[in-house]
C-alpha positions in Angstrom: 0.0 0.0 0.0 1.3 3.4 -0.9 2.5 5.4 2.1 0.4 8.5 2.7 2.1 9.8 5.8 4.2 12.5 4.2 3.3 16.1 5.1 3.1 19.0 2.6 4.8 21.7 4.7 4.6 24.6 2.3 1.0 24.3 1.1 -1.0 22.6 3.9 -3.5 25.3 4.0 -7.0 23.8 3.6 -8.7 22.1 6.5 -12.1 20.4 6.8 -13.5 20.4 10.4 -16.2 17.8 10.9 -18.5 18.9 13.7 -17.3 22.4 13.0 -20.4 24.1 14.5 -20.1 22.3 17.8 -18.5 23.5 21.0 -15.0 22.4 20.3 -15.3 22.5 16.5 -16.1 26.2 16.4 -13.0 27.1 18.4 -10.9 24.7 16.2 -12.3 26.5 13.1 -11.4 29.9 14.6 -7.9 28.8 15.5 -7.2 27.5 12.0 -8.7 30.6 10.4 -6.5 32.9 12.5 -3.5 30.9 11.4 -4.3 31.5 7.8 -5.9 28.3 6.8 -8.8 27.9 4.3 -11.3 26.5 6.7 -14.5 24.5 5.9 -16.8 23.7 8.8 -19.0 20.7 8.2 -22.0 19.5 10.3 -25.3 17.8 9.7 -27.2 21.0 10.1 -26.9 24.6 11.2 -29.9 26.5 12.7 -31.1 29.5 10.6 -29.7 31.9 13.3 -26.3 30.3 13.0 -25.6 30.3 9.2 -26.2 33.2 6.8 -25.7 33.5 3.1 -26.1 29.7 2.5 -26.1 28.8 -1.2 -26.4 25.3 -2.8 -23.0 23.6 -2.9 -21.3 21.6 -5.6 -21.7 18.4 -3.7 -25.1 16.8 -3.2 -26.3 17.7 0.3 -23.7 20.4 0.8 -24.0 24.2 1.2 -21.5 26.9 1.5 -21.7 30.0 3.7 -20.4 31.6 6.8 -20.4 30.0 10.3 -21.9 32.6 12.5 -22.4 32.9 16.2 -25.9 34.3 16.7 -25.7 37.7 18.4 -22.0 37.5 18.7 -21.3 37.6 14.9 -19.5 35.5 12.4 -16.3 33.5 12.7 -14.2 35.3 10.0 -12.9 33.3 7.1 -14.8 30.1 7.8 -17.1 28.4 5.2 -19.8 26.0 6.0 -21.1 22.7 4.4 -24.0 20.6 5.5 -22.8 17.0 5.8 -23.7 13.8 7.5 -20.2 12.6 8.3 -21.5 9.0 8.7 -22.5 9.0 5.0 -19.4 7.6 3.4 -20.4 8.6 -0.1 -21.1 12.2 1.0 -17.7 12.4 2.7 -16.0 11.0 -0.3 -17.7 13.6 -2.5 -16.8 16.5 -0.3 -13.1 15.4 -0.1 -13.0 15.1 -3.9 -14.4 18.6 -4.4 -12.6 20.4 -1.5 -9.3 18.5 -1.6 -8.3 19.4 2.0 -4.8 18.8 3.2 -6.2 18.0 6.7 -9.4 16.7 8.3 -10.1 17.4 12.0 -12.8 15.0 13.4 -14.6 16.9 16.1 -17.9 15.2 15.3 -19.8 12.5 17.2 -22.3 12.1 20.0 -21.3 13.5 23.4 -24.4 13.9 25.5 -26.6 11.2 24.1 -27.6 8.5 26.6 -28.6 5.9 24.0 -25.7 3.5 23.6 -26.6 2.4 20.0 -26.7 6.1 18.9 -23.4 6.9 20.6 -21.7 3.9 19.0 -23.1 4.7 15.6 -22.2 8.4 15.7 -18.7 7.8 17.1 -17.6 4.4 15.6 -19.5 4.1 12.3 -18.7 7.7 11.4 -15.0 7.2 12.0 -14.9 3.9 10.1 -16.4 5.5 7.0 -14.3 8.7 7.3 -11.1 6.6 7.6 -12.1 4.5 4.6 -12.8 7.7 2.5 -9.4 9.2 3.5 -7.4 6.1 2.7 -9.1 5.7 -0.7 -8.5 9.4 -1.6 -6.0 9.7 -4.4 -3.8 12.2 -2.6 -2.6 12.2 1.0 -5.0 13.8 3.6 -3.9 13.9 7.2 -6.3 13.3 10.1 -6.4 14.8 13.6 -9.0 12.7 15.5 -10.3 14.0 18.8 -10.5 11.2 21.3 -11.3 11.4 25.0 -9.4 10.8 28.3 -12.4 8.7 29.4 -11.1 6.0 27.0 -8.6 5.1 29.8 -11.2 4.3 32.3 -10.8 4.6 36.1 -7.2 5.1 37.4 -5.8 5.0 41.0 -5.9 8.4 42.7 -2.7 10.2 42.3 -1.5 8.4 39.1 -1.7 10.7 36.1 -2.8 9.3 32.7 0.0 8.6 30.3 -0.3 7.7 26.6 0.8 4.1 27.5 -1.8 3.7 30.2 -4.0 0.7 29.4 -7.4 1.7 28.1 -10.2 0.1 30.2 -13.3 2.3 29.4 -16.4 1.7 31.5 -19.2 3.9 30.0 -20.7 3.3 26.6 -19.5 6.8 25.5 -15.9 5.9 26.5 -16.1 2.5 24.8 -17.4 4.1 21.6 -14.6 6.7 21.7 -12.0 3.9 22.2 -13.3 1.9 19.3 -13.1 4.9 17.1 -9.5 5.6 18.2 -8.6 2.0 17.4 -10.0 2.4 13.9 -7.8 5.5 13.3 -4.7 3.9 14.9 -5.0 0.8 12.7 -5.1 3.0 9.6 -2.0 4.8 10.9 -0.2 1.5 11.4 -1.1 0.2 8.0 0.5 3.2 6.4 -2.6 4.3 4.6 -3.2 7.4 6.7 -1.1 10.0 8.5 -2.0 12.1 11.5 -2.6 11.9 15.3 -5.2 11.2 18.0 -5.6 13.8 20.7 -7.2 12.5 23.9 -8.9 15.5 25.4 -9.7 15.7 29.1 -12.9 17.6 30.2 -13.1 20.7 27.9 -14.6 23.9 29.4 -15.0 27.5 28.3 -17.0 30.0 26.3 -19.8 28.4 24.4 -20.2 25.6 27.0 -23.0 23.2 25.9 -26.1 23.5 28.1 -26.1 19.8 28.6 -22.8 19.9 30.5 -22.6 20.5 34.2 -21.2 24.0 33.9 -23.7 24.7 31.1 -26.5 23.7 33.4 -25.2 26.0 36.2 -24.8 28.9 33.7 -28.3 28.5 32.4 -29.7 28.5 36.0 -27.7 31.6 36.9 -28.7 33.6 33.8 -32.4 32.8 34.5 -32.2 34.4 38.0 -35.1 36.7 38.8 -33.4 38.9 41.4 -33.4 36.3 44.1 -30.9 33.6 45.0 -30.7 30.6 42.8 -31.4 27.0 44.0 -29.2 24.5 42.1 -29.8 20.8 42.2 -26.8 19.0 40.7 -25.4 15.5 40.4 -22.5 14.3 42.6 -19.7 16.8 42.9 -17.3 14.5 44.6 -15.2 13.6 41.6 -11.9 15.2 40.6 -11.2 16.1 37.0 -8.5 17.5 34.8 -10.1 20.4 32.7 -8.7 22.4 29.8 -9.9 25.6 28.2 -11.6 25.0 24.8 -9.2 27.5 23.2 -6.2 25.6 24.5 -7.7 22.4 23.1 -8.1 24.2 19.7 -4.5 25.3 19.9 -3.4 21.7 20.5 -5.3 20.6 17.4 -3.5 23.3 15.4 -0.1 22.2 16.8 -0.9 18.6 15.9 -1.7 19.7 12.3 1.7 21.2 12.0 3.5 18.2 13.5 5.5 15.9 11.2 4.4 12.3 11.4 6.2 10.3 14.0 5.9 7.2 16.2 3.8 8.9 18.8 0.2 8.7 17.4 -1.7 9.4 20.6 -1.2 12.6 22.7 -3.0 13.5 25.9 -4.4 17.1 26.1 -5.2 18.6 29.5 -3.9 21.0 32.1 -2.0 18.3 33.9 -3.7 19.2 37.2 -6.6 17.7 39.1 -9.5 19.9 40.3 -12.5 19.0 42.4 -15.7 19.3 40.5 -17.3 20.9 43.6 -14.5 23.5 43.7 -15.0 24.1 40.0 -18.7 24.8 40.5 -18.1 27.0 43.5 -15.5 29.0 41.6 -17.8 29.5 38.7 -20.6 30.7 41.0 -18.2 33.2 42.6 -17.1 34.5 39.2 -20.7 35.0 38.2 -21.4 36.9 41.4 -24.9 35.4 41.7 -26.1 34.2 45.1 -26.7 30.4 44.8 -27.3 27.4 47.0 -26.2 24.0 45.7 -28.1 20.9 46.5 -26.1 17.7 45.5 -27.5 14.4 44.5 -24.9 12.2 46.0 -25.4 9.1 43.8 -25.7 10.8 40.4 -22.8 11.0 38.0 -22.4 12.1 34.4 -23.1 9.3 32.0 -20.0 9.7 29.9 -17.6 9.8 32.8 -19.4 7.3 35.0 -17.1 5.2 37.2 -14.2 7.7 37.0 -13.7 9.3 40.4 -10.3 10.9 39.9 -8.5 12.0 36.7 -5.3 13.9 35.9 -3.5 13.8 32.6 0.3 13.7 32.1 0.9 16.3 29.3 4.6 15.7 28.9 4.1 14.3 25.4 2.0 17.3 24.4 4.8 19.7 25.5 7.7 17.7 24.0 6.0 16.5 20.7 3.6 19.3 19.9 5.3 22.2 21.7 2.0 22.8 23.4 1.2 23.9 26.9 -2.1 25.2 28.3 -2.3 29.0 28.7 -5.7 29.9 30.1 -6.0 30.0 33.9 -9.2 28.2 35.2 -10.7 31.4 36.7 -10.2 33.3 33.4 -11.8 30.4 31.6 -14.8 30.4 34.0 -15.1 34.2 33.6 -15.2 34.0 29.8 -17.7 31.2 30.1 -20.0 33.4 32.2 -19.6 36.4 29.9 -20.8 34.4 26.9 -23.5 32.5 28.8 -26.2 35.0 27.9 -25.5 34.7 24.2 -25.2 30.9 24.1 -27.7 28.8 22.1 -30.6 27.6 24.1 -30.6 24.3 25.9 -30.2 21.3 23.7 -28.9 23.3 20.7 -25.2 22.9 19.8 -24.3 25.9 17.8 -21.3 27.9 16.7 -19.9 30.8 18.7 -17.6 33.7 18.0 -14.7 32.8 20.3 -13.3 35.5 22.5 -9.9 37.0 21.5 -6.9 34.8 22.1 -4.1 35.7 24.5 
């Protein structure tokens, strides 16, 4: 099989971001656009308030336009295409027309509780994407966004390394691991070049309403002049969290990385923070009086069974030249400042990211 792992250093300028209107995908699009790339964001659909100037595309089922952020305005320099990334023929057609140098896979179910839908949107999508990339007549690199939950529970005090055995316990984590394995097999076969970034918990401006901090933000923005009563799941767990803009910066760094033996890289802050502390700090930043009622035996579905998590980000620093830059309190402040302009609950839309440092 022809080796497709070579990198075109001088003209690697066009990137296709699958899931480009989602929480992470929007920031990834903005990071690449700011770096001078020709960026195409692709997603199944974009609500009318999020995409303007949409015109029929040259690929069946595709449209081009600008990714916008509701009242916050457009993400400059980013085009949009409607695409079901699990439709292999549609992906092949879009690759043929757009001829990207790089694909970033930020698509897939995150908050769905239905196991079959999570597996389909994470595993089937990646299988068909990888097949389309391998079959393409010219090399296209792939940066696939995995999850630190793929590792499963770890002993308290032991950071997650890239060689930590993966023992996922939730159906979300199992689906993410299966997708990662599909990508790694293609890397090993020599038919595809790129990397897998295993992201820890990602937080920041544009936080989805389905997430814990998204729920807290929604409740605080709906205050009626009185204190807010918050009923939340268990806050006993400890997590590594990373700003969504730092995560986007890691994707950009991975895109610029020459192929090498290290295919999986962990992305996080490299520190562990109590979920309770995170919520309390967010409430303090918001400046809204709030009382928290905790449901002791309730945990988030996708991270169920993981009580403590901290990533070792040595490889990210040494291989990607990447380190996290955004302090947690600044991240929480920006999350709060954008909370009033976020899409309503249940709607994952695109945002105009706040300025970079």
